[in-house]
ZAVEXVEX-315893 format. One record per atom (N, C-alpha, C): residue in one letter; x, y, z. Coordinates in steps of 0.1 Angstrom, whole numbers, padded with zeros to 4 digits, always signed. Example, Ala and Ser with C-alpha at 12.3 -4.5 7.8 and 13.67 -1.06 7.14 Angstrom:
2
a+0132-0057+0078/a+0123-0045+0078/a+0132-0033+0078/s+0128-0022+0071/s+0137-0011+0071/s+0129+0000+0079/
***
This chain:
177
x+0008-0012+0000/x+0000+0000+0000/x+0009+0013+0000/x+0020+0012+0008/x+0029+0024+0008/x+0035+0027-0005/x+0038+0017-0013/x+0044+0019-0026/x+0034+0025-0035/x+0021+0021-0034/x+0011+0027-0042/x+0009+0042-0039/x+0008+0045-0026/x+0007+0059-0022/x+0019+0068-0027/x+0031+0062-0026/x+0043+0069-0030/x+0043+0070-0046/x+0037+0060-0053/x+0037+0061-0067/x+0027+0072-0072/x+0016+0074-0064/x+0006+0085-0067/x+0011+0099-0063/x+0018+0100-0052/x+0022+0113-0047/x+0034+0118-0054/x+0043+0110-0059/x+0056+0115-0065/x+0053+0123-0078/x+0044+0119-0087/x+0042+0128-0098/x+0035+0141-0094/x+0026+0140-0084/x+0020+0152-0080/x+0030+0162-0074/x+0039+0157-0066/x+0049+0166-0060/x+0058+0172-0070/x+0063+0163-0079/x+0072+0168-0090/x+0065+0177-0099/x+0052+0175-0102/x+0044+0184-0110/x+0043+0198-0105/x+0041+0199-0091/x+0040+0212-0085/x+0053+0219-0086/x+0064+0212-0084/x+0077+0218-0085/x+0080+0223-0099/x+0074+0217-0109/x+0077+0222-0123/x+0067+0232-0128/x+0057+0235-0121/x+0047+0245-0126/x+0053+0259-0126/x+0052+0266-0136/x+0058+0280-0136/x+0049+0289-0128/x+0055+0297-0119/x+0047+0307-0111/x+0050+0321-0117/x+0040+0330-0115/x+0042+0343-0120/x+0053+0350-0112/x+0061+0358-0118/x+0072+0366-0111/x+0066+0378-0105/x+0068+0379-0092/x+0064+0391-0084/x+0076+0398-0080/x+0084+0403-0089/x+0097+0408-0086/x+0097+0422-0081/x+0087+0430-0084/x+0088+0444-0081/x+0088+0446-0065/x+0078+0440-0058/x+0077+0443-0044/x+0089+0437-0036/x+0094+0425-0039/x+0105+0420-0031/x+0118+0428-0033/x+0120+0433-0046/x+0132+0441-0048/x+0131+0454-0041/x+0119+0460-0041/x+0117+0473-0034/x+0119+0471-0019/x+0114+0460-0014/x+0116+0457+0000/x+0131+0455+0003/x+0138+0448-0005/x+0152+0447-0003/x+0159+0460-0004/x+0156+0468-0014/x+0162+0481-0015/x+0159+0490-0003/x+0147+0490+0002/x+0144+0498+0014/x+0151+0493+0026/x+0153+0480+0027/x+0160+0474+0038/x+0175+0478+0037/x+0181+0478+0025/x+0195+0482+0024/x+0197+0497+0028/x+0187+0505+0025/x+0188+0519+0029/x+0187+0520+0044/x+0179+0512+0050/x+0177+0513+0065/x+0190+0508+0072/x+0196+0497+0067/x+0208+0492+0073/x+0219+0502+0071/x+0220+0508+0059/x+0231+0517+0056/x+0229+0530+0065/x+0217+0534+0067/x+0214+0546+0075/x+0218+0543+0090/x+0215+0531+0095/x+0219+0528+0108/x+0234+0527+0110/x+0241+0521+0101/x+0255+0520+0102/x+0262+0533+0101/x+0257+0542+0093/x+0263+0555+0092/x+0259+0565+0103/x+0250+0562+0111/x+0246+0570+0123/x+0239+0583+0119/x+0230+0582+0109/x+0222+0593+0104/x+0210+0596+0113/x+0203+0606+0110/x+0192+0610+0118/x+0181+0600+0119/x+0173+0600+0130/x+0162+0590+0132/x+0151+0592+0122/x+0149+0604+0117/x+0138+0607+0107/x+0142+0600+0094/x+0155+0599+0091/x+0160+0593+0078/x+0158+0578+0080/x+0162+0572+0091/x+0160+0558+0093/x+0145+0555+0093/x+0137+0564+0098/x+0122+0562+0098/x+0117+0561+0084/x+0122+0569+0075/x+0118+0569+0061/x+0121+0555+0055/x+0133+0550+0057/x+0137+0537+0051/x+0129+0526+0057/x+0127+0526+0070/x+0120+0515+0076/x+0105+0516+0074/x+0099+0528+0073/x+0085+0529+0069/x+0082+0524+0055/x+0092+0527+0046/x+0090+0522+0032/x+0092+0507+0032/x+0101+0502+0040/x+0103+0487+0040/x+0091+0480+0046/x+0085+0486+0057/x+0074+0479+0063/x+0061+0480+0054/x+0060+0491+0047/x+0048+0492+0038/x+0050+0483+0026/x+0061+0483+0020/x+0064+0474+0009/x+0062+0459+0013/x+0067+0456+0024/x+0066+0442+0029/x+0051+0438+0031/x+0044+0447+0038/x+0030+0445+0040/x+0021+0444+0027/x+0024+0452+0017/x+0017+0451+0005/x+0021+0438-0003/x+0033+0434-0001/x+0038+0422-0008/x+0031+0410-0001/x+0031+0410+0013/x+0024+0399+0020/x+0009+0398+0016/x+0003+0410+0015/x-0011+0410+0012/x-0014+0404-0002/x-0005+0405-0011/x-0007+0399-0025/x-0005+0384-0025/x+0003+0379-0015/x+0006+0365-0015/x-0007+0357-0012/x-0015+0361-0003/x-0027+0354+0001/x-0038+0357-0010/x-0041+0346-0017/x-0050+0347-0028/x-0065+0347-0024/x-0068+0340-0014/x-0082+0339-0010/x-0085+0351-0001/x-0096+0358-0004/x-0100+0370+0003/x-0110+0366+0014/x-0107+0368+0026/x-0116+0365+0037/x-0124+0377+0042/x-0118+0389+0041/x-0125+0402+0044/x-0123+0412+0033/x-0131+0422+0032/x-0129+0432+0022/x-0116+0440+0026/x-0109+0444+0016/x-0097+0452+0017/x-0086+0444+0026/x-0086+0431+0024/x-0077+0423+0032/x-0063+0427+0030/x-0058+0429+0018/x-0044+0432+0015/x-0040+0445+0022/x-0049+0455+0022/x-0046+0468+0029/x-0045+0466+0044/x-0054+0458+0049/x-0054+0455+0064/x-0041+0448+0067/x-0036+0439+0059/x-0024+0432+0062/x-0012+0442+0061/x-0013+0451+0051/x-0002+0461+0050/x-0002+0470+0063/x-0013+0474+0068/x-0014+0483+0080/x-0008+0475+0092/x-0012+0462+0093/x-0007+0455+0105/x+0008+0452+0103/x+0013+0450+0091/x+0027+0448+0089/x+0035+0461+0093/x+0029+0472+0089/x+0036+0485+0092/x+0036+0487+0107/x+0025+0485+0114/x+0024+0487+0128/x+0033+0477+0136/x+0033+0465+0132/x+0041+0455+0139/x+0056+0456+0136/x+0060+0464+0126/x+0074+0466+0123/x+0078+0480+0130/x+0070+0490+0128/x+0074+0503+0132/x+0072+0506+0147/x+0061+0501+0152/x+0057+0505+0166/x+0067+0499+0176/x+0072+0487+0175/x+0083+0483+0185/x+0096+0490+0183/x+0099+0495+0171/x+0112+0502+0169/x+0112+0516+0173/x+0100+0522+0176/x+0099+0536+0179/x+0108+0540+0191/x+0109+0531+0201/x+0117+0534+0213/x+0132+0532+0210/x+0136+0523+0201/x+0150+0521+0197/x+0155+0534+0190/x+0147+0540+0182/x+0151+0552+0174/x+0144+0564+0180/x+0143+0565+0193/x+0135+0576+0199/x+0143+0589+0198/x+0139+0598+0189/x+0145+0611+0188/x+0134+0621+0187/x+0131+0628+0198/x+0120+0636+0199/x+0124+0651+0197/x+0114+0658+0191/x+0115+0673+0190/x+0102+0678+0194/x+0102+0691+0196/x+0089+0698+0200/x+0084+0707+0189/x+0071+0707+0187/x+0065+0715+0178/x+0055+0724+0185/x+0057+0737+0185/x+0048+0746+0191/x+0037+0751+0181/x+0025+0748+0185/x+0013+0752+0176/x+0006+0763+0183/x+0005+0775+0176/x-0002+0786+0182/x-0012+0791+0172/x-0023+0784+0170/x-0033+0788+0161/x-0045+0795+0167/x-0049+0791+0178/x-0061+0796+0184/x-0063+0793+0198/x-0068+0801+0207/x-0071+0799+0221/x-0059+0801+0230/x-0061+0799+0243/x-0051+0801+0252/x-0041+0789+0253/x-0030+0791+0259/x-0020+0781+0259/x-0025+0769+0267/x-0023+0757+0262/x-0028+0745+0268/x-0041+0739+0261/x-0047+0747+0252/x-0058+0742+0244/x-0053+0734+0233/x-0061+0727+0226/x-0057+0718+0215/x-0049+0725+0204/x-0053+0737+0201/x-0047+0744+0190/x-0036+0754+0194/x-0032+0754+0207/x-0022+0763+0212/x-0015+0755+0223/x-0005+0747+0218/x+0002+0738+0228/x+0015+0734+0222/x+0024+0729+0230/x+0037+0724+0225/x+0035+0708+0225/x+0038+0702+0214/x+0037+0688+0212/x+0051+0682+0211/x+0053+0671+0217/x+0065+0663+0216/x+0063+0653+0204/x+0072+0653+0194/x+0070+0645+0182/x+0082+0636+0180/x+0079+0623+0178/x+0089+0613+0176/x+0093+0614+0161/x+0105+0618+0158/x+0109+0620+0144/x+0110+0607+0137/x+0113+0596+0144/x+0113+0583+0137/x+0099+0580+0131/x+0089+0582+0139/x+0075+0580+0134/x+0071+0589+0123/x+0076+0601+0123/x+0073+0611+0112/x+0080+0606+0100/x+0092+0601+0101/x+0100+0596+0090/x+0093+0583+0084/x+0088+0575+0093/x+0081+0562+0088/x+0068+0566+0081/x+0061+0576+0085/x+0049+0580+0078/x+0053+0586+0064/x+0064+0594+0063/x+0068+0599+0051/x+0073+0588+0041/x+0080+0578+0047/x+0084+0567+0039/x+0073+0559+0033/x+0062+0558+0041/x+0050+0551+0036/x+0044+0559+0025/x+0043+0572+0026/x+0038+0580+0015/x+0046+0579+0002/x+0059+0578+0004/x+0068+0577-0008/x+0066+0563-0015/x+0065+0553-0007/x+0064+0539-0013/x+0050+0537-0020/x+0040+0543-0014/x+0027+0542-0020/x+0025+0551-0033/x+0032+0562-0033/x+0031+0571-0045/x+0041+0567-0056/x+0050+0559-0054/x+0060+0555-0064/x+0054+0548-0076/x+0044+0539-0075/x+0038+0533-0087/x+0031+0544-0096/x+0024+0553-0089/x+0017+0564-0097/x+0027+0572-0104/x+0039+0575-0098/x+0049+0583-0104/x+0055+0575-0116/x+0057+0562-0114/x+0062+0554-0125/x+0052+0553-0137/x+0039+0552-0134/x+0030+0553-0145/x+0030+0566-0152/x+0031+0577-0145/x+0032+0590-0151/x+0044+0591-0160/x+0055+0586-0155/x+0068+0587-0163/x+0066+0578-0176/x+0060+0567-0174/x+0058+0558-0186/x+0049+0565-0196/x+0038+0572-0191/x+0029+0579-0200/x+0037+0591-0207/x+0045+0598-0199/x+0053+0609-0205/x+0063+0604-0215/x+0068+0592-0214/x+0077+0586-0224/x+0070+0579-0235/x+0058+0581-0237/x+0050+0575-0248/x+0048+0560-0246/x+0046+0556-0234/x+0043+0542-0231/x+0055+0533-0230/x+0067+0538-0230/x+0079+0530-0229/x+0084+0531-0215/x+0090+0520-0210/x+0097+0520-0197/x+0111+0517-0199/x+0120+0522-0190/x+0134+0517-0191/x+0135+0505-0182/x+0146+0498-0183/x+0148+0485-0175/x+0147+0488-0160/x+0139+0480-0154/x+0137+0480-0139/x+0132+0494-0135/x+0124+0500-0142/x+0119+0514-0139/x+0113+0515-0126/x+0104+0506-0122/x+0097+0507-0109/x+0106+0506-0098/x+0115+0496-0098/x+0125+0494-0087/x+0134+0506-0086/x+0140+0511-0097/x+0150+0522-0097/x+0143+0534-0092/x+0131+0537-0097/x+0124+0549-0093/x+0120+0549-0078/x+0115+0538-0074/x+0112+0536-0059/x+0124+0538-0051/x+0135+0532-0054/x+0147+0533-0046/x+0153+0547-0047/x+0152+0554-0059/x+0157+0567-0060/x+0148+0577-0051/x+0135+0575-0051/x+0127+0584-0043/x+0129+0582-0028/x+0132+0570-0024/x+0135+0568-0010/x+0148+0574-0006/x+0158+0573-0014/x+0171+0579-0012/x+0170+0594-0012/x+0163+0599-0022/x+0162+0614-0023/x+0155+0620-0011/x+0144+0613-0007/x+0136+0618+0004/x+0145+0617+0017/x+0152+0607+0018/x+0161+0605+0030/x+0172+0616+0030/x+0178+0619+0019/x+0188+0629+0018/x+0183+0643+0021/x+0171+0646+0016/x+0165+0659+0019/x+0162+0660+0034/x+0156+0650+0040/x+0153+0651+0054/x+0166+0651+0063/x+0176+0645+0058/x+0189+0644+0066/x+0195+0658+0067/x+0194+0666+0056/x+0202+0678+0055/x+0193+0691+0057/x+0180+0689+0061/x+0172+0701+0064/x+0175+0705+0078/
***
């Protein structure tokens, strides 16, 4: 009986190994690029806001990538929910490791101590993570606009290069402001 089961399962297992799968190269490469930027920023001792940009982009790209892996949809907007949880589970624990606070004084209306007239302590790492998330989410739209501007043509690895360049450019701008 065991030989019969082995005889039936061997073709099934080998057939699964030989099936071509679609290449999902964009998100893993973006994730690796964002991770390299974060590691480089940490090793160089740059500002916490810059590290936040890289890790926020990494967490968002990883969450969007994980959301696409699960093919069966259990709840509406499942991939977006997975991306939010991935971001929160990556960034929230690291906020204390990269704790660099600054104060922002808001004086818009009312006496001091009211909601619109107060000094707020702001974690620059979290601000950077939010900026990194905005960059990684807007990169595909910028890539589509560039493709449209070039008459429907893309250069090699356009999405990856553009995403990586936007993360690096944003990090450099925030580092030297």
